[in-house]
KOLSE-47407 format. One record per residue: residue in three letters; x negated, y, z negated of N, C-alpha, C in turn. Coordinates in nm, 3 decimals. Layout:
BEGIN
{'Ala'; {X; Y; Z}; {X; Y; Z}; {X; Y; Z}};
...
***
This chain:
BEGIN
{'Met'; {-3.702; -3.291; 5.838}; {-3.742; -3.378; 5.740}; {-3.761; -3.281; 5.619}};
{'Val'; {-3.806; -3.159; 5.608}; {-3.843; -3.099; 5.521}; {-3.691; -3.048; 5.397}};
{'Arg'; {-3.586; -3.003; 5.512}; {-3.442; -3.010; 5.444}; {-3.395; -3.089; 5.376}};
{'Ala'; {-3.437; -3.261; 5.436}; {-3.402; -3.381; 5.386}; {-3.456; -3.414; 5.265}};
{'Val'; {-3.588; -3.361; 5.257}; {-3.665; -3.371; 5.114}; {-3.641; -3.278; 5.059}};
{'Ser'; {-3.561; -3.175; 5.060}; {-3.552; -3.057; 4.974}; {-3.408; -3.129; 4.889}};
{'Val'; {-3.350; -3.134; 4.998}; {-3.174; -3.227; 4.937}; {-3.188; -3.367; 4.859}};
{'Ala'; {-3.300; -3.386; 4.862}; {-3.332; -3.536; 4.825}; {-3.355; -3.496; 4.661}};
{'Thr'; {-3.456; -3.382; 4.626}; {-3.521; -3.335; 4.553}; {-3.435; -3.279; 4.478}};
{'Ala'; {-3.310; -3.222; 4.531}; {-3.181; -3.116; 4.411}; {-3.160; -3.232; 4.400}};
{'Thr'; {-3.103; -3.334; 4.500}; {-3.020; -3.435; 4.402}; {-3.106; -3.518; 4.255}};
{'Leu'; {-3.215; -3.541; 4.280}; {-3.274; -3.609; 4.174}; {-3.304; -3.516; 4.016}};
{'Asp'; {-3.322; -3.356; 4.069}; {-3.296; -3.290; 3.962}; {-3.206; -3.240; 3.933}};
{'Gly'; {-3.062; -3.269; 3.966}; {-2.951; -3.281; 3.924}; {-2.909; -3.375; 3.857}};
{'Arg'; {-2.948; -3.484; 3.888}; {-2.952; -3.628; 3.812}; {-3.044; -3.625; 3.675}};
{'Ala'; {-3.145; -3.584; 3.666}; {-3.206; -3.546; 3.584}; {-3.164; -3.465; 3.483}};
{'Ala'; {-3.099; -3.385; 3.559}; {-2.996; -3.259; 3.438}; {-2.913; -3.325; 3.365}};
{'Val'; {-2.821; -3.394; 3.462}; {-2.697; -3.452; 3.413}; {-2.791; -3.577; 3.289}};
{'Leu'; {-2.861; -3.607; 3.290}; {-2.957; -3.723; 3.218}; {-2.983; -3.651; 3.055}};
{'Arg'; {-3.032; -3.532; 3.115}; {-3.094; -3.501; 3.015}; {-2.993; -3.421; 2.908}};
{'Ile'; {-2.860; -3.405; 2.975}; {-2.815; -3.331; 2.873}; {-2.672; -3.445; 2.807}};
{'Asp'; {-2.667; -3.570; 2.851}; {-2.574; -3.718; 2.817}; {-2.728; -3.732; 2.696}};
{'Arg'; {-2.845; -3.699; 2.760}; {-2.906; -3.795; 2.587}; {-2.901; -3.644; 2.474}};
{'Asn'; {-2.911; -3.537; 2.506}; {-2.892; -3.444; 2.424}; {-2.773; -3.426; 2.350}};
{'Lys'; {-2.642; -3.429; 2.386}; {-2.550; -3.464; 2.330}; {-2.565; -3.612; 2.222}};
{'Val'; {-2.576; -3.737; 2.289}; {-2.570; -3.809; 2.227}; {-2.681; -3.793; 2.101}};
{'Ser'; {-2.792; -3.739; 2.091}; {-2.857; -3.747; 1.970}; {-2.853; -3.599; 1.933}};
{'Phe'; {-2.753; -3.535; 1.953}; {-2.728; -3.358; 1.912}; {-2.773; -3.382; 1.774}};
{'Pro'; {-2.852; -3.355; 1.672}; {-2.884; -3.312; 1.593}; {-2.841; -3.226; 1.491}};
{'Met'; {-2.749; -3.237; 1.395}; {-2.651; -3.147; 1.247}; {-2.753; -3.049; 1.241}};
{'Gln'; {-2.739; -2.949; 1.197}; {-2.795; -2.836; 1.142}; {-2.759; -2.749; 1.062}};
{'Tyr'; {-2.807; -2.880; 0.948}; {-2.772; -2.875; 0.795}; {-2.790; -2.724; 0.739}};
{'Gly'; {-2.908; -2.650; 0.734}; {-2.932; -2.523; 0.696}; {-2.792; -2.430; 0.759}};
{'Ser'; {-2.728; -2.400; 0.897}; {-2.654; -2.379; 0.934}; {-2.529; -2.428; 0.886}};
{'Ile'; {-2.478; -2.501; 0.869}; {-2.381; -2.536; 0.792}; {-2.336; -2.536; 0.696}};
{'Ile'; {-2.441; -2.577; 0.563}; {-2.435; -2.484; 0.415}; {-2.443; -2.325; 0.428}};
{'Gln'; {-2.518; -2.299; 0.527}; {-2.519; -2.115; 0.504}; {-2.353; -2.069; 0.559}};
{'Asn'; {-2.321; -2.145; 0.671}; {-2.205; -2.085; 0.683}; {-2.088; -2.105; 0.588}};
{'Gly'; {-2.049; -2.256; 0.523}; {-1.994; -2.277; 0.433}; {-1.987; -2.188; 0.285}};
{'Ala'; {-2.121; -2.168; 0.255}; {-2.174; -2.074; 0.140}; {-2.064; -1.931; 0.170}};
{'Arg'; {-2.091; -1.888; 0.302}; {-2.066; -1.773; 0.330}; {-1.879; -1.753; 0.318}};
{'Gly'; {-1.856; -1.807; 0.388}; {-1.697; -1.883; 0.419}; {-1.578; -1.880; 0.259}};
{'Phe'; {-1.723; -1.944; 0.172}; {-1.669; -1.979; 0.057}; {-1.688; -1.858; -0.046}};
{'Gly'; {-1.813; -1.731; -0.045}; {-1.804; -1.668; -0.085}; {-1.740; -1.530; -0.081}};
{'Arg'; {-1.647; -1.513; 0.084}; {-1.545; -1.472; 0.103}; {-1.441; -1.490; 0.050}};
{'Asn'; {-1.392; -1.562; 0.013}; {-1.285; -1.601; -0.081}; {-1.287; -1.722; -0.218}};
{'Ala'; {-1.382; -1.616; -0.287}; {-1.445; -1.750; -0.403}; {-1.345; -1.741; -0.504}};
{'Val'; {-1.221; -1.595; -0.524}; {-1.182; -1.585; -0.665}; {-1.029; -1.695; -0.590}};
{'Val'; {-0.987; -1.679; -0.428}; {-0.879; -1.767; -0.436}; {-0.893; -1.921; -0.483}};
{'Leu'; {-1.004; -1.929; -0.436}; {-1.048; -2.117; -0.419}; {-1.040; -2.094; -0.556}};
{'Ile'; {-1.141; -2.054; -0.599}; {-1.134; -2.094; -0.800}; {-1.030; -2.108; -0.873}};
{'Gly'; {-0.982; -1.983; -0.854}; {-0.801; -1.999; -0.884}; {-0.740; -2.125; -0.839}};
{'Phe'; {-0.722; -2.165; -0.730}; {-0.652; -2.265; -0.686}; {-0.722; -2.382; -0.796}};
{'Ser'; {-0.832; -2.401; -0.777}; {-0.912; -2.525; -0.859}; {-0.861; -2.514; -1.011}};
{'Ile'; {-0.871; -2.413; -1.062}; {-0.861; -2.388; -1.164}; {-0.664; -2.415; -1.232}};
{'Leu'; {-0.615; -2.423; -1.145}; {-0.436; -2.411; -1.189}; {-0.410; -2.581; -1.132}};
{'Tyr'; {-0.478; -2.581; -1.011}; {-0.458; -2.733; -1.016}; {-0.533; -2.829; -1.071}};
{'Ala'; {-0.666; -2.795; -1.179}; {-0.675; -2.867; -1.257}; {-0.584; -2.908; -1.397}};
{'Ile'; {-0.562; -2.769; -1.423}; {-0.456; -2.749; -1.518}; {-0.301; -2.824; -1.494}};
{'Val'; {-0.284; -2.816; -1.428}; {-0.102; -2.849; -1.352}; {-0.143; -3.027; -1.361}};
{'Leu'; {-0.288; -3.089; -1.297}; {-0.304; -3.216; -1.308}; {-0.315; -3.285; -1.479}};
{'Gly'; {-0.408; -3.197; -1.511}; {-0.460; -3.222; -1.630}; {-0.284; -3.242; -1.751}};
{'Leu'; {-0.210; -3.186; -1.730}; {-0.092; -3.178; -1.797}; {0.009; -3.299; -1.747}};
{'Leu'; {0.031; -3.305; -1.651}; {0.064; -3.445; -1.612}; {0.002; -3.552; -1.686}};
{'Val'; {-0.142; -3.538; -1.619}; {-0.234; -3.660; -1.699}; {-0.136; -3.720; -1.859}};
{'Leu'; {-0.180; -3.582; -1.920}; {-0.148; -3.601; -2.065}; {-0.052; -3.659; -2.109}};
{'Ala'; {0.107; -3.557; -2.032}; {0.210; -3.633; -2.080}; {0.234; -3.742; -2.021}};
{'Asp'; {0.145; -3.821; -1.958}; {0.164; -3.944; -1.868}; {0.099; -4.040; -2.026}};
{'Leu'; {-0.005; -3.981; -2.096}; {-0.076; -4.106; -2.217}; {0.025; -4.119; -2.264}};
{'Arg'; {0.050; -3.957; -2.342}; {0.151; -3.951; -2.443}; {0.267; -4.039; -2.468}};
{'Leu'; {0.316; -4.058; -2.313}; {0.456; -4.136; -2.292}; {0.423; -4.287; -2.315}};
{'Thr'; {0.316; -4.363; -2.272}; {0.273; -4.478; -2.231}; {0.237; -4.543; -2.392}};
{'Glu'; {0.202; -4.467; -2.510}; {0.161; -4.454; -2.631}; {0.332; -4.518; -2.707}};
{'Val'; {0.436; -4.519; -2.657}; {0.539; -4.500; -2.691}; {0.555; -4.652; -2.752}};
{'Pro'; {0.582; -4.717; -2.844}; {0.549; -4.849; -2.875}; {0.659; -4.933; -2.719}};
{'Thr'; {0.797; -4.889; -2.770}; {0.919; -4.937; -2.732}; {0.962; -4.866; -2.623}};
{'Pro'; {0.928; -4.808; -2.544}; {0.988; -4.740; -2.446}; {1.128; -4.802; -2.391}};
{'Ser'; {1.224; -4.688; -2.397}; {1.326; -4.680; -2.346}; {1.346; -4.677; -2.202}};
{'Ala'; {1.465; -4.729; -2.101}; {1.465; -4.732; -1.978}; {1.411; -4.558; -1.929}};
{'Gly'; {1.491; -4.480; -2.042}; {1.502; -4.336; -1.972}; {1.311; -4.290; -1.967}};
{'Val'; {1.243; -4.319; -2.072}; {1.126; -4.299; -2.092}; {1.030; -4.370; -1.987}};
{'Val'; {1.088; -4.478; -1.950}; {1.013; -4.584; -1.809}; {1.000; -4.529; -1.697}};
{'Gly'; {1.125; -4.431; -1.674}; {1.153; -4.360; -1.560}; {1.088; -4.227; -1.559}};
{'Leu'; {1.075; -4.171; -1.725}; {0.987; -4.061; -1.662}; {0.885; -4.038; -1.658}};
{'Ile'; {0.801; -4.192; -1.720}; {0.696; -4.184; -1.700}; {0.680; -4.212; -1.503}};
{'Cys'; {0.768; -4.302; -1.443}; {0.709; -4.329; -1.362}; {0.744; -4.166; -1.239}};
{'Leu'; {0.853; -4.115; -1.306}; {0.869; -3.957; -1.229}; {0.734; -3.891; -1.214}};
{'Ile'; {0.661; -3.895; -1.324}; {0.537; -3.836; -1.393}; {0.414; -3.864; -1.317}};
{'Lys'; {0.408; -4.001; -1.260}; {0.293; -4.070; -1.164}; {0.314; -4.041; -1.054}};
{'Leu'; {0.447; -4.032; -1.011}; {0.478; -3.956; -0.838}; {0.441; -3.820; -0.839}};
{'Leu'; {0.494; -3.773; -0.959}; {0.421; -3.606; -0.923}; {0.272; -3.597; -0.947}};
{'Gln'; {0.174; -3.623; -0.996}; {0.037; -3.681; -1.006}; {0.011; -3.703; -0.842}};
{'Val'; {0.032; -3.806; -0.812}; {0.046; -3.806; -0.670}; {0.092; -3.735; -0.564}};
{'Ala'; {0.161; -3.612; -0.606}; {0.216; -3.530; -0.479}; {0.087; -3.398; -0.532}};
{'Val'; {0.094; -3.354; -0.620}; {0.048; -3.288; -0.697}; {-0.125; -3.261; -0.616}};
{'His'; {-0.190; -3.431; -0.644}; {-0.330; -3.476; -0.597}; {-0.343; -3.428; -0.432}};
{'Leu'; {-0.158; -3.518; -0.352}; {-0.205; -3.500; -0.235}; {-0.200; -3.291; -0.162}};
{'Val'; {-0.137; -3.227; -0.264}; {-0.167; -3.055; -0.202}; {-0.233; -3.064; -0.276}};
{'Gly'; {-0.280; -3.068; -0.404}; {-0.446; -3.014; -0.392}; {-0.563; -3.043; -0.297}};
{'Asn'; {-0.544; -3.194; -0.202}; {-0.610; -3.168; -0.097}; {-0.647; -3.108; -0.003}};
{'Leu'; {-0.456; -3.107; 0.083}; {-0.431; -2.997; 0.139}; {-0.464; -2.887; 0.157}};
{'Ala'; {-0.451; -2.827; 0.051}; {-0.465; -2.699; -0.008}; {-0.620; -2.660; 0.052}};
{'Leu'; {-0.705; -2.770; -0.058}; {-0.845; -2.698; -0.022}; {-0.960; -2.753; 0.105}};
{'Ile'; {-0.872; -2.876; 0.212}; {-0.928; -2.862; 0.316}; {-0.845; -2.742; 0.398}};
{'Asn'; {-0.751; -2.698; 0.392}; {-0.726; -2.593; 0.449}; {-0.794; -2.479; 0.409}};
{'Gly'; {-0.789; -2.489; 0.317}; {-0.878; -2.320; 0.295}; {-0.984; -2.348; 0.320}};
{'Gly'; {-1.097; -2.486; 0.314}; {-1.233; -2.483; 0.374}; {-1.203; -2.509; 0.500}};
{'Leu'; {-1.117; -2.521; 0.585}; {-1.159; -2.461; 0.738}; {-1.129; -2.315; 0.793}};
{'Met'; {-1.048; -2.269; 0.694}; {-1.030; -2.101; 0.692}; {-1.127; -2.055; 0.677}};
{'Ala'; {-1.192; -2.104; 0.564}; {-1.342; -2.014; 0.485}; {-1.455; -2.053; 0.619}};
{'Ala'; {-1.491; -2.204; 0.621}; {-1.565; -2.170; 0.763}; {-1.581; -2.149; 0.890}};
{'Arg'; {-1.407; -2.078; 0.957}; {-1.430; -1.972; 1.026}; {-1.432; -1.866; 1.063}};
{'Gly'; {-1.444; -1.800; 0.890}; {-1.476; -1.672; 0.878}; {-1.371; -1.606; 0.825}};
{'Gln'; {-1.236; -1.665; 0.827}; {-1.138; -1.580; 0.761}; {-1.149; -1.565; 0.652}};
{'Thr'; {-1.030; -1.459; 0.610}; {-1.024; -1.429; 0.431}; {-0.882; -1.414; 0.429}};
{'Phe'; {-0.814; -1.532; 0.349}; {-0.687; -1.547; 0.327}; {-0.639; -1.531; 0.198}};
{'Lys'; {-0.523; -1.546; 0.181}; {-0.459; -1.518; 0.023}; {-0.434; -1.638; -0.013}};
{'Phe'; {-0.380; -1.643; -0.143}; {-0.334; -1.784; -0.224}; {-0.245; -1.844; -0.149}};
{'Gly'; {-0.120; -1.798; -0.138}; {-0.010; -1.833; -0.038}; {-0.071; -1.938; 0.041}};
{'Gln'; {-0.198; -1.862; 0.162}; {-0.227; -1.927; 0.291}; {-0.212; -2.082; 0.238}};
{'Leu'; {-0.296; -2.131; 0.141}; {-0.356; -2.230; 0.117}; {-0.264; -2.322; 0.156}};
{'Phe'; {-0.111; -2.322; 0.111}; {-0.034; -2.426; 0.163}; {0.056; -2.427; 0.256}};
{'Ser'; {-0.011; -2.377; 0.349}; {0.029; -2.369; 0.529}; {0.058; -2.508; 0.546}};
{'Glu'; {-0.010; -2.651; 0.505}; {0.012; -2.739; 0.570}; {0.055; -2.847; 0.515}};
{'Thr'; {0.143; -2.794; 0.400}; {0.197; -2.896; 0.315}; {0.317; -2.936; 0.390}};
{'Arg'; {0.342; -2.939; 0.497}; {0.417; -3.023; 0.588}; {0.344; -3.179; 0.634}};
{'Gln'; {0.208; -3.185; 0.590}; {0.116; -3.301; 0.658}; {0.121; -3.382; 0.520}};
{'Leu'; {0.198; -3.374; 0.384}; {0.227; -3.419; 0.285}; {0.219; -3.581; 0.311}};
{'Phe'; {0.299; -3.626; 0.424}; {0.293; -3.741; 0.420}; {0.242; -3.843; 0.500}};
{'Asn'; {0.199; -3.751; 0.616}; {0.066; -3.800; 0.680}; {-0.058; -3.819; 0.598}};
{'Leu'; {-0.112; -3.762; 0.518}; {-0.197; -3.768; 0.426}; {-0.205; -3.859; 0.349}};
{'Leu'; {-0.121; -3.892; 0.300}; {-0.055; -3.988; 0.256}; {-0.085; -4.129; 0.285}};
{'Gly'; {-0.052; -4.140; 0.430}; {-0.088; -4.266; 0.500}; {-0.229; -4.267; 0.548}};
{'Leu'; {-0.317; -4.223; 0.565}; {-0.405; -4.161; 0.567}; {-0.514; -4.189; 0.480}};
{'His'; {-0.463; -4.201; 0.339}; {-0.596; -4.201; 0.249}; {-0.516; -4.367; 0.214}};
{'Val'; {-0.368; -4.447; 0.232}; {-0.397; -4.575; 0.189}; {-0.462; -4.643; 0.297}};
{'Phe'; {-0.452; -4.610; 0.419}; {-0.510; -4.707; 0.541}; {-0.643; -4.700; 0.496}};
{'Ala'; {-0.666; -4.548; 0.478}; {-0.850; -4.571; 0.514}; {-0.902; -4.676; 0.389}};
{'Ala'; {-0.826; -4.637; 0.299}; {-0.898; -4.692; 0.129}; {-0.840; -4.858; 0.153}};
{'Val'; {-0.775; -4.912; 0.218}; {-0.774; -5.032; 0.267}; {-0.870; -5.111; 0.347}};
{'Ala'; {-0.891; -4.989; 0.482}; {-0.979; -5.075; 0.593}; {-1.136; -5.079; 0.523}};
{'Ile'; {-1.121; -4.956; 0.433}; {-1.309; -4.933; 0.334}; {-1.277; -5.070; 0.247}};
{'Phe'; {-1.186; -5.099; 0.158}; {-1.171; -5.202; 0.089}; {-1.222; -5.332; 0.132}};
{'Leu'; {-1.140; -5.345; 0.253}; {-1.183; -5.495; 0.323}; {-1.311; -5.508; 0.412}};
{'Gly'; {-1.370; -5.388; 0.451}; {-1.513; -5.368; 0.508}; {-1.626; -5.375; 0.393}};
{'Leu'; {-1.590; -5.368; 0.244}; {-1.650; -5.396; 0.171}; {-1.669; -5.489; 0.156}};
{'Leu'; {-1.535; -5.593; 0.146}; {-1.555; -5.740; 0.086}; {-1.589; -5.826; 0.229}};
{'Ala'; {-1.607; -5.800; 0.346}; {-1.676; -5.888; 0.444}; {-1.821; -5.786; 0.509}};
{'Phe'; {-1.897; -5.852; 0.371}; {-2.041; -5.807; 0.328}; {-2.113; -5.642; 0.356}};
{'Gly'; {-1.992; -5.584; 0.283}; {-2.042; -5.453; 0.251}; {-2.062; -5.384; 0.381}};
{'Ile'; {-2.136; -5.389; 0.446}; {-2.173; -5.286; 0.530}; {-2.046; -5.189; 0.609}};
{'Pro'; {-1.958; -5.290; 0.674}; {-1.858; -5.215; 0.720}; {-1.767; -5.112; 0.649}};
{'Gly'; {-1.802; -5.149; 0.550}; {-1.713; -5.052; 0.471}; {-1.803; -4.926; 0.400}};
{'Ile'; {-1.969; -4.985; 0.416}; {-2.003; -4.866; 0.437}; {-1.959; -4.744; 0.542}};
{'Tyr'; {-1.974; -4.826; 0.689}; {-1.951; -4.757; 0.770}; {-1.838; -4.656; 0.778}};
{'Leu'; {-1.732; -4.700; 0.748}; {-1.600; -4.668; 0.764}; {-1.605; -4.545; 0.643}};
{'Ser'; {-1.638; -4.569; 0.534}; {-1.621; -4.441; 0.444}; {-1.703; -4.351; 0.465}};
{'Val'; {-1.802; -4.350; 0.548}; {-1.852; -4.229; 0.603}; {-1.799; -4.220; 0.754}};
{'Gly'; {-1.715; -4.300; 0.822}; {-1.679; -4.242; 0.954}; {-1.535; -4.188; 0.916}};
{'Tyr'; {-1.437; -4.229; 0.816}; {-1.334; -4.167; 0.788}; {-1.317; -4.026; 0.735}};
{'Trp'; {-1.435; -3.998; 0.677}; {-1.474; -3.871; 0.582}; {-1.386; -3.779; 0.629}};
{'Phe'; {-1.432; -3.744; 0.791}; {-1.360; -3.607; 0.851}; {-1.216; -3.588; 0.860}};
{'Ala'; {-1.182; -3.750; 0.859}; {-1.032; -3.781; 0.915}; {-0.961; -3.663; 0.841}};
{'Ala'; {-0.938; -3.619; 0.755}; {-0.867; -3.562; 0.663}; {-0.869; -3.407; 0.696}};
{'Phe'; {-0.998; -3.398; 0.724}; {-0.989; -3.259; 0.879}; {-0.925; -3.236; 0.972}};
{'Val'; {-0.912; -3.348; 1.052}; {-0.874; -3.390; 1.121}; {-0.737; -3.363; 1.175}};
{'Leu'; {-0.718; -3.449; 1.068}; {-0.515; -3.417; 1.054}; {-0.511; -3.282; 1.000}};
{'Val'; {-0.528; -3.221; 0.939}; {-0.544; -3.077; 0.898}; {-0.554; -2.988; 1.077}};
{'Asp'; {-0.626; -2.989; 1.122}; {-0.699; -2.929; 1.224}; {-0.617; -2.941; 1.348}};
{'Arg'; {-0.606; -3.077; 1.366}; {-0.537; -3.084; 1.490}; {-0.376; -3.099; 1.463}};
{'Lys'; {-0.339; -3.103; 1.386}; {-0.209; -3.134; 1.351}; {-0.172; -3.248; 1.392}};
{'Val'; {-0.186; -3.418; 1.410}; {-0.217; -3.535; 1.412}; {-0.134; -3.664; 1.347}};
{'Ala'; {-0.102; -3.725; 1.391}; {-0.071; -3.827; 1.276}; {-0.206; -3.886; 1.237}};
{'Phe'; {-0.194; -3.951; 1.142}; {-0.277; -3.999; 1.020}; {-0.377; -4.077; 1.092}};
{'Leu'; {-0.332; -4.232; 1.180}; {-0.368; -4.285; 1.251}; {-0.481; -4.251; 1.370}};
{'Asp'; {-0.424; -4.126; 1.430}; {-0.465; -4.051; 1.516}; {-0.592; -3.974; 1.453}};
{'Ala'; {-0.580; -3.924; 1.383}; {-0.728; -3.866; 1.273}; {-0.840; -3.979; 1.243}};
{'Met'; {-0.759; -4.114; 1.185}; {-0.887; -4.182; 1.129}; {-0.942; -4.222; 1.256}};
{'Ser'; {-0.859; -4.246; 1.392}; {-0.936; -4.314; 1.486}; {-1.014; -4.172; 1.578}};
{'Gly'; {-0.959; -4.074; 1.527}; {-1.034; -3.948; 1.610}; {-1.192; -3.891; 1.492}};
{'Ala'; {-1.148; -3.929; 1.394}; {-1.293; -3.868; 1.287}; {-1.394; -3.992; 1.352}};
{'Arg'; {-1.352; -4.150; 1.326}; {-1.463; -4.206; 1.376}; {-1.486; -4.209; 1.484}};
{'Arg'; {-1.450; -4.155; 1.585}; {-1.549; -4.162; 1.736}; {-1.603; -4.022; 1.732}};
{'Met'; {-1.586; -3.930; 1.644}; {-1.700; -3.793; 1.586}; {-1.779; -3.827; 1.581}};
{'Val'; {-1.783; -3.918; 1.462}; {-1.894; -3.945; 1.357}; {-2.029; -4.029; 1.392}};
{'Thr'; {-1.938; -4.139; 1.486}; {-1.999; -4.260; 1.491}; {-2.126; -4.212; 1.529}};
{'Pro'; {-2.149; -4.137; 1.647}; {-2.303; -4.110; 1.776}; {-2.405; -4.051; 1.656}};
{'His'; {-2.336; -3.976; 1.549}; {-2.416; -3.899; 1.437}; {-2.418; -3.961; 1.276}};
{'Trp'; {-2.350; -4.087; 1.303}; {-2.342; -4.134; 1.162}; {-2.418; -4.081; 1.008}};
{'Phe'; {-2.603; -4.124; 1.097}; {-2.695; -4.126; 0.978}; {-2.673; -3.911; 0.920}};
{'Asp'; {-2.670; -3.906; 1.073}; {-2.685; -3.752; 1.014}; {-2.564; -3.679; 0.910}};
{'Val'; {-2.450; -3.751; 0.953}; {-2.349; -3.722; 0.876}; {-2.362; -3.800; 0.719}};
{'Ala'; {-2.376; -3.886; 0.715}; {-2.445; -3.973; 0.572}; {-2.505; -3.893; 0.491}};
{'Val'; {-2.641; -3.801; 0.570}; {-2.719; -3.719; 0.480}; {-2.670; -3.581; 0.407}};
{'Leu'; {-2.558; -3.565; 0.536}; {-2.490; -3.440; 0.475}; {-2.408; -3.456; 0.355}};
{'Leu'; {-2.293; -3.605; 0.358}; {-2.221; -3.623; 0.266}; {-2.321; -3.611; 0.127}};
{'Leu'; {-2.437; -3.678; 0.125}; {-2.488; -3.651; -0.002}; {-2.520; -3.534; -0.030}};
{'Val'; {-2.565; -3.460; 0.078}; {-2.622; -3.308; 0.040}; {-2.481; -3.249; -0.024}};
{'Ile'; {-2.345; -3.307; 0.043}; {-2.250; -3.222; -0.038}; {-2.187; -3.302; -0.191}};
{'Gly'; {-2.219; -3.431; -0.235}; {-2.204; -3.505; -0.347}; {-2.263; -3.453; -0.433}};
{'Val'; {-2.428; -3.414; -0.419}; {-2.501; -3.320; -0.467}; {-2.423; -3.179; -0.536}};
{'Ile'; {-2.406; -3.108; -0.431}; {-2.340; -2.999; -0.445}; {-2.247; -2.990; -0.560}};
{'Ser'; {-2.154; -3.055; -0.536}; {-2.001; -3.077; -0.665}; {-2.110; -3.167; -0.759}};
{'Ala'; {-2.162; -3.243; -0.757}; {-2.240; -3.284; -0.901}; {-2.272; -3.172; -1.011}};
{'Val'; {-2.345; -3.098; -0.929}; {-2.388; -2.973; -1.041}; {-2.348; -2.859; -1.084}};
{'Gly'; {-2.163; -2.892; -1.102}; {-2.081; -2.809; -1.139}; {-2.055; -2.923; -1.302}};
{'Val'; {-2.059; -3.039; -1.312}; {-2.101; -3.143; -1.403}; {-2.191; -3.030; -1.532}};
{'Phe'; {-2.294; -3.008; -1.480}; {-2.426; -3.003; -1.565}; {-2.393; -2.864; -1.626}};
{'Ala'; {-2.337; -2.773; -1.613}; {-2.244; -2.648; -1.692}; {-2.120; -2.679; -1.767}};
{'Phe'; {-2.135; -2.847; -1.824}; {-1.973; -2.800; -1.910}; {-1.821; -2.905; -1.866}};
{'Gly'; {-1.860; -2.954; -1.697}; {-1.766; -2.920; -1.608}; {-1.671; -2.819; -1.592}};
{'Val'; {-1.729; -2.742; -1.658}; {-1.648; -2.605; -1.597}; {-1.697; -2.540; -1.450}};
{'Gly'; {-1.826; -2.571; -1.428}; {-1.870; -2.555; -1.282}; {-1.795; -2.592; -1.131}};
{'Leu'; {-1.748; -2.771; -1.174}; {-1.693; -2.771; -1.070}; {-1.606; -2.708; -0.993}};
{'Phe'; {-1.512; -2.635; -1.104}; {-1.388; -2.528; -1.024}; {-1.507; -2.430; -0.931}};
{'Ala'; {-1.608; -2.419; -0.915}; {-1.697; -2.345; -0.811}; {-1.745; -2.432; -0.735}};
{'Thr'; {-1.798; -2.539; -0.738}; {-1.919; -2.641; -0.660}; {-1.822; -2.729; -0.567}};
{'Val'; {-1.681; -2.786; -0.636}; {-1.576; -2.862; -0.553}; {-1.574; -2.789; -0.459}};
{'Pro'; {-1.461; -2.679; -0.430}; {-1.415; -2.582; -0.312}; {-1.536; -2.542; -0.265}};
{'Leu'; {-1.629; -2.514; -0.317}; {-1.769; -2.496; -0.217}; {-1.799; -2.610; -0.129}};
{'Ala'; {-1.834; -2.724; -0.183}; {-1.821; -2.837; -0.125}; {-1.732; -2.908; -0.006}};
{'Val'; {-1.610; -2.862; -0.016}; {-1.536; -2.881; 0.048}; {-1.509; -2.772; 0.182}};
{'Cys'; {-1.585; -2.626; 0.161}; {-1.623; -2.526; 0.258}; {-1.759; -2.583; 0.346}};
{'Ile'; {-1.848; -2.640; 0.276}; {-1.941; -2.681; 0.366}; {-1.910; -2.820; 0.450}};
{'Gly'; {-1.847; -2.917; 0.375}; {-1.772; -3.025; 0.447}; {-1.716; -2.943; 0.569}};
{'Ala'; {-1.606; -2.847; 0.570}; {-1.522; -2.820; 0.682}; {-1.630; -2.731; 0.789}};
{'Ser'; {-1.708; -2.684; 0.732}; {-1.861; -2.661; 0.815}; {-1.883; -2.719; 0.933}};
{'Gly'; {-1.915; -2.835; 0.806}; {-1.986; -2.989; 0.908}; {-1.905; -3.020; 1.040}};
{'Tyr'; {-1.775; -3.053; 0.963}; {-1.682; -3.058; 1.043}; {-1.636; -2.990; 1.218}};
{'Leu'; {-1.650; -2.875; 1.200}; {-1.603; -2.775; 1.273}; {-1.770; -2.783; 1.396}};
{'Gln'; {-1.885; -2.807; 1.321}; {-2.018; -2.823; 1.454}; {-1.980; -2.909; 1.497}};
{'Leu'; {-2.013; -3.012; 1.394}; {-1.948; -3.160; 1.476}; {-1.881; -3.171; 1.602}};
{'Gly'; {-1.738; -3.124; 1.571}; {-1.687; -3.122; 1.667}; {-1.645; -3.051; 1.768}};
{'His'; {-1.772; -2.906; 1.808}; {-1.791; -2.846; 1.833}; {-1.930; -2.899; 1.947}};
{'Ser'; {-1.972; -3.017; 1.903}; {-2.104; -3.041; 1.954}; {-2.002; -3.153; 2.044}};
{'Asn'; {-1.914; -3.218; 2.020}; {-1.830; -3.363; 2.081}; {-1.756; -3.301; 2.215}};
***
């Protein structure tokens, strides 16, 4: 009888432990302090590379935009000018995608405690078209969600925020990255929304320094976002 009671008690204790673990997993709170600290440390270790890349990215993209504006001012553009305008617009998209990939890759490496060189930022450029598909499909999904009374669009805008990190980190197709990010974020949606507000504020701080501060605050925000992604992925 005593043994039976002991077994029953152990079984109940085991089930209670499982319930406690599951409950803790579902309600796992994001540790904002450690996320920001880890991201800031990673950025500090690679500040020269990340800020240098941000400046170069802004210069190249700025020159392309300037050339586009000058060409569109031509009163009666020839076929050659129209073709050149189209080429410049394609280059703008390519530079934007490469810049995103480089910053996300750098943010992930920095958040993992790595120190890297400038060239290593471009190690994931083969994901260029994958990232393009992600941007297009996510934008369409969020837009349709906003048209459907707004709430689905707000939910997806947060749910898909880590999709690019999933794509670069796990090297999956963009549809898998979108679904994976949504599954990762959904149980912690409000926590992630708060983190994104913090990241947005950090990015916006650079505007107050005549925009020059963005060269530092934007890559810093990406590093913090990567730190949040790694912590959320570990909890899941």
